[in-house]
C-alpha positions, -999 to +999 in steps of 0.1 A: +000+000+000+012+035-008+021+054+023+002+087+028+025+116+034+015+151+044+038+178+031+041+211+049+067+238+053+091+242+082+076+276+089+042+261+098+058+233+118+077+257+139+046+280+143+024+250+153+050+238+178+054+272+195+016+278+195+010+243+210+037+248+237+023+283+245-012+269+247-002+241+270+018+264+293-010+291+294-037+265+301-017+250+329-009+283+345-045+295+341-058+264+359-032+269+387-041+306+391-079+299+389-077+273+416-054+293+438-076+324+435-108+305+442-094+288+473-080+321+486-114+338+481-133+310+497-110+311+527-115+348+530-152+343+528-151+316+555-131+339+578-155+369+572-185+347+578-170+332+610-163+367+624-199+378+616-214+348+634-192+353+664-203+390+666-239+380+663-235+353+689-226+379+715-257+399+706-278+367+709-264+358+744-271+394+755-308+388+746-309+412+717-328+407+684-310+387+657-302+406+625-316+395+592-301+363+579-291+349+613-311+319+626-313+297+657-314+260+651-318+264+613-332+231+599-313+238+566-280+239+584-257+212+569-254+182+592-217+182+595-216+218+606-245+212+630-227+183+648-196+204+651-215+233+667-233+210+691-199+197+702-192+233+713-170+244+684-174+271+659-170+263+622-177+271+586-189+250+556-190+255+518-222+242+503-218+236+465-247+239+441-246+224+405-259+255+387-255+282+413-228+299+432-216+282+464-230+292+498-207+299+528-222+287+562-209+297+596-222+283+629-215+289+666-229+273+698-247+294+724-247+290+761-283+278+762-275+248+739-289+264+708-269+268+675-266+301+658-260+299+621-255+324+592-251+317+555-248+337+523-239+332+486-204+334+474-216+359+448-191+388+449-162+365+451-177+343+423-179+374+401-143+382+408-133+346+399-154+349+367-136+381+358-103+365+366-111+336+343-121+359+315-088+378+319-069+345+319-086+334+287-078+367+269-042+365+282-039+329+270-052+337+236-028+366+234+001+344+243-008+318+217-013+344+190+020+361+199+037+328+199+023+319+165+034+352+151+069+346+165+069+311+150+059+325+116+088+351+119+114+326+130+102+298+107+099+322+078+135+333+081+147+297+083+125+286+055+137+315+033+173+306+039+166+269+031+148+278-001+177+300-012+200+271-004+178+247-024+177+271-054+214+276-054+220+238-051+197+232-081+217+257-101+249+239-091+232+206-101+223+221-135+260+229-142+266+264-129+300+262-113+301+298-101+272+295-077+280+292-040+252+281-017+267+299+013+267+332-006+231+326-017+219+319+019+235+351+032+224+365+066+243+378+096+234+351+121+253+318+117+233+286+123+230+250+110+219+264+076+253+278+071+269+245+080+247+228+054+256+254+028+293+250+034+290+213+032+271+215-001+297+239-015+325+216-005+308+186-020+301+206-053+337+216-055+349+181-050+325+167-076+335+195-100+372+186-096+365+150-102+343+157-132+370+180-146+396+153-141+374+127-159+367+151-187+404+158-192+412+121-191+384+114-217+395+142-239+432+132-237+424+095-245+402+105-275+428+130-287+456+104-284+434+078-303+426+102-331+461+098-348+463+060-347+426+057-358+432+080-387+463+060-396+443+028-393+416+041-416+442+053-442+459+019-441+426+001-445+418+022-476+450+008-492+439-028-488+428-046-519+391-045-526+370-073-510+346-082-482+374-082-455+385-047-466+349-034-464+345-048-429+378-032-417+369+001-433+334+000-417+348-006-382+376+020-387+351+046-397+329+037-368+359+041-344+368+074-359+332+087-356+332+075-319+365+093-312+352+125-328+320+122-308+339+117-275+360+148-283+328+168-290+312+157-258+344+167-239+343+202-255+307+206-246+312+195-210+340+220-206+315+248-212+341+265-235+319+263-267+304+296-279+277+301-305+283+320-337+250+337-342+233+344-375+197+353-383+180+325-402+145+317-413+139+286-391+113+269-413+132+273-445+165+263-429+151+231-413+133+222-445+165+224-466+186+204-440+160+177-436+158+173-474+196+167-474+198+146-442+167+125-446+148+129-478+121+104-469+111+125-438+081+148-441+084+185-431+055+207-421+060+244-414+031+256-392+046+290-386+080+303-398+101+328-378+135+344-381+157+333-352+192+343-341+211+311-337+242+291-348+233+273-380+261+248-377+251+237-342+214+237-351+222+214-381+242+192-357+212+189-334+188+183-362+211+156-378+215+137-345+177+138-339+170+125-374+197+098-371+183+087-337+148+085-353+161+065-383+182+041-362+159+034-333+124+044-345+102+034-374+090+054-404+074+077-411+095+104-396+078+138-393+094+172-386+072+201-376+083+238-373+061+261-353+077+295-345+108+288-325+098+251-318+111+222-338+095+187-333+110+155-346+087+124-344+090+088-354+065+059-351+087+034-333+086+019-298+093+052-280+122+064-258+134+042-229+121+050-195+155+058-182+160+085-209+126+101-202+133+101-164+170+111-164+177+125-198+204+114-223+234+096-209+266+089-227+274+052-235+239+042-225+214+035-253+185+023-232+164-008-239+173-033-266+142-027-286+153+009-294+190+007-289+204-023-306+235-004-318+252+029-310+270+044-281+244+068-266+263+099-276+240+113-303+213+126-280+240+136-254+257+158-281+223+172-292+215+182-257+249+198-252+247+218-284+212+229-274+227+243-241+253+262-261+224+278-281+205+286-249+178+262-261+160+234-244+157+198-257+129+176-243+118+141-249+085+123-246+065+094-260+032+094-279+007+071-263-005+042-283-043+039-287-056+024-255-022+025-239+001+049-221+032+068-231+055+043-214+081+024-234+067-007-250+032+007-255+041+040-272+032+049-308+063+069-314+090+092-298+090+130-300+120+152-295+112+189-291+138+217-295+127+249-279+149+278-292+151+308-269+135+342-276+168+359-268+199+343-282+230+339-260+258+365-264+293+359-274+302+351-238+276+324-235+252+344-213+220+361-222+215+398-228+198+419-202+164+429-215+153+463-201+115+467-199+103+503-202+075+515-180 
């Protein structure tokens, strides 16, 4: 079963934690204050009632008339307090009522054996307790709201720093070697985010050094192989005509093409390539090149547009896409030009899942049904040349009727080249576009 996961930001987690802790603390303190205040007020009411009954008892023993509220041998006197008074002791008693305020009783024995009692509601003190409870509720809500606001502030700052670190790390992952996560995070206060940023920067530097070393080794090997392979091809051409000579020439040419492709990949990986820009009519240019590279392919110009690009690199991308469609796909091959977008579609088994998920990878051609031969460098070179042009190259499969767009059930593969609106400059970056107000 698929596990359910709830995604939320760290800002709201911190806010919820602070608000929950604040609510628990304020509730606990409010209960303590409420109980302490109520007990204190009840004790004060007991003492006041006891002083009153003692004062009235002296009046009663002197034969004077009892004031209003005082009674002798009151039948409603609680039994516990009555027994205490009959034993010759003064006392008080709190009589609780479910839906009314408590009553405070006081009783004192008289010399003639009678019991004098006095009782009254805990009304004024109850009102004070109610006002205190209202103040405690308002204070608790204020503490929770203030804590939540503090959590939003603190969590927002941490969240912004982490998002900046994530954006910078993504730029590093996309091949920008000049980005430093620590600089992108910024800030004056140093915390664990800075430690994470420094660790990512160190990891990126290490990986960059290793990649550069691998690129140099690959380029050096390919460069060293170029001379002997060229010599091998020249020697093979001098062999007498025959089937063995054709086989040797075929393998020698394939080896030379592989060496040239490896050198081109090394140059593209080094980010030293620059586009030589020219204004070309994209529809007309693609139509002429497709006619030369693959005459049997059909071309459809939906909308033509003049673009500023490098014709040689654009032709290289187009040639590799057509070669890939011819080698691994099935006819018919269709090329559509719509503005700055060029689509190349075949009707074969579709791109492998690994390519759709991860993009082109050198020396990996994918599944056997679409990659029986080749070295997996064609699409890698096309993607690298697209980067030089500032373009974007995407891959997808066309779903078969009643199926999905996954490999094995596809009705063809589609490679889409998206040329940029603004061509890269001679330095490989993009010009700054100033928008007038």
